[in-house]
C-alpha positions as CSV (number, residue, x, y, z in Angstrom):
1,M,-27.8,-60.3,6.8
2,K,-28.9,-63.5,8.6
3,N,-30.2,-61.5,11.6
4,A,-32.1,-59.2,9.3
5,E,-33.6,-62.2,7.4
6,A,-34.7,-63.5,10.8
7,G,-36.3,-60.1,11.7
8,T,-33.6,-59.0,14.2
9,V,-31.8,-55.7,13.8
10,R,-29.6,-54.3,16.5
11,R,-28.9,-50.6,16.7
12,T,-26.0,-48.7,18.3
13,P,-26.7,-46.5,21.3
14,D,-26.1,-43.4,19.1
15,Y,-28.4,-44.7,16.3
16,H,-29.8,-41.9,14.1
17,G,-31.5,-43.6,11.2
18,R,-34.3,-42.1,9.1
19,L,-35.8,-45.2,7.4
20,P,-38.6,-47.2,8.9
21,A,-37.4,-50.3,10.8
22,D,-39.2,-52.7,8.4
23,L,-37.4,-51.1,5.4
24,E,-34.0,-51.3,7.3
25,R,-34.6,-55.1,7.8
26,E,-35.5,-55.5,4.1
27,I,-32.4,-53.6,2.9
28,L,-30.1,-55.6,5.2
29,A,-31.7,-59.0,4.3
30,T,-31.8,-58.4,0.5
31,P,-29.5,-55.6,-0.6
32,D,-28.8,-54.6,-4.1
33,G,-25.1,-54.0,-3.1
34,I,-22.9,-54.4,0.0
35,Y,-19.9,-52.1,0.5
36,V,-17.1,-51.9,3.0
37,S,-15.8,-48.4,3.9
38,T,-12.2,-47.5,3.4
39,G,-12.5,-45.5,6.6
40,T,-10.8,-46.5,9.9
41,G,-14.0,-48.1,11.3
42,G,-14.6,-50.5,8.4
43,R,-18.3,-49.8,8.4
44,F,-20.6,-51.7,6.0
45,I,-23.0,-49.9,3.7
46,F,-26.0,-51.8,2.4
47,H,-27.7,-50.3,-0.6
48,K,-31.1,-51.0,-2.0
49,G,-32.8,-48.8,-4.6
50,Q,-31.9,-45.3,-3.6
51,D,-31.6,-45.9,0.2
52,I,-28.7,-47.1,2.4
53,V,-28.2,-48.7,5.8
54,I,-24.8,-48.3,7.5
55,T,-23.6,-50.8,10.2
56,E,-20.6,-50.9,12.4
57,G,-17.9,-53.1,11.0
58,Q,-15.6,-53.9,13.9
59,G,-15.4,-54.4,17.6
60,A,-18.2,-55.1,20.1
61,K,-20.7,-53.1,18.0
62,A,-20.0,-55.0,14.7
63,G,-23.2,-55.5,12.8
64,Q,-25.2,-52.9,14.7
65,V,-27.0,-50.3,12.6
66,V,-25.6,-46.8,12.9
67,T,-27.8,-44.9,10.5
68,S,-30.1,-45.3,7.5
69,Y,-31.3,-42.7,5.0
70,G,-32.5,-42.0,1.5
71,P,-35.8,-40.9,-0.2
72,S,-37.9,-43.5,1.7
73,G,-37.4,-41.5,4.9
74,P,-37.4,-37.9,6.0
75,R,-34.4,-35.7,5.4
76,G,-34.0,-35.0,9.1
77,E,-32.0,-32.2,10.7
78,S,-28.7,-33.3,9.4
79,G,-30.0,-33.7,5.8
80,A,-31.6,-30.3,5.9
81,S,-28.4,-28.7,7.2
82,I,-26.5,-30.4,4.3
83,Y,-29.0,-30.0,1.4
84,G,-31.4,-27.3,2.6
85,G,-35.1,-27.8,2.8
86,D,-37.2,-28.9,5.7
87,P,-36.3,-31.8,8.0
88,S,-39.6,-33.5,7.1
89,D,-38.8,-33.4,3.3
90,P,-37.8,-36.7,1.8
91,G,-34.1,-37.7,1.9
92,L,-32.2,-37.5,-1.3
93,P,-31.4,-40.5,-3.5
94,L,-28.1,-42.3,-3.1
95,T,-26.4,-44.2,-5.9
96,P,-23.7,-46.9,-5.9
97,E,-21.3,-44.4,-7.5
98,M,-21.8,-42.0,-4.6
99,I,-20.9,-44.8,-2.2
100,T,-17.8,-45.9,-4.1
101,N,-16.6,-42.4,-4.9
102,G,-17.0,-41.1,-1.3
103,E,-19.6,-38.5,-2.4
104,I,-22.2,-38.8,0.4
105,P,-22.0,-35.5,2.4
106,T,-21.9,-35.4,6.2
107,P,-23.2,-32.6,8.5
108,S,-19.6,-31.7,9.4
109,G,-19.0,-30.6,5.8
110,G,-17.0,-33.6,4.6
111,T,-18.1,-36.9,3.0
112,I,-18.2,-40.4,4.2
113,P,-15.1,-42.3,3.1
114,P,-15.3,-44.2,-0.3
115,A,-16.3,-47.8,0.0
116,N,-15.5,-50.9,-2.0
117,R,-18.3,-53.2,-3.3
118,I,-18.0,-56.7,-1.7
119,G,-21.4,-58.1,-2.3
120,P,-24.2,-58.8,-4.8
């Protein structure tokens, strides 16, 4: 969060976010909620409004942004493959309940692991 507040956001080499960089910084700096994944990577999910930013949680890439999405950005190819529609359509809204219940779909047909709320 401190890096985001200072305007610095690092991205993983395989970054595939959909939200504008300035919105990612805002979400990381002033999230409505922060969650830690129950998955093996311990990724962090920062939620604001209906959008999310996911960062690496462990290792050398800890804190780097992996992806970001929600209605403030385009659906993208992966979102269109999950939900239908055109990749340029807006992403779909994401709720805290979807995060904690592990209900956010992935292109592979599964969902991201449930996450526990740890912040604001």
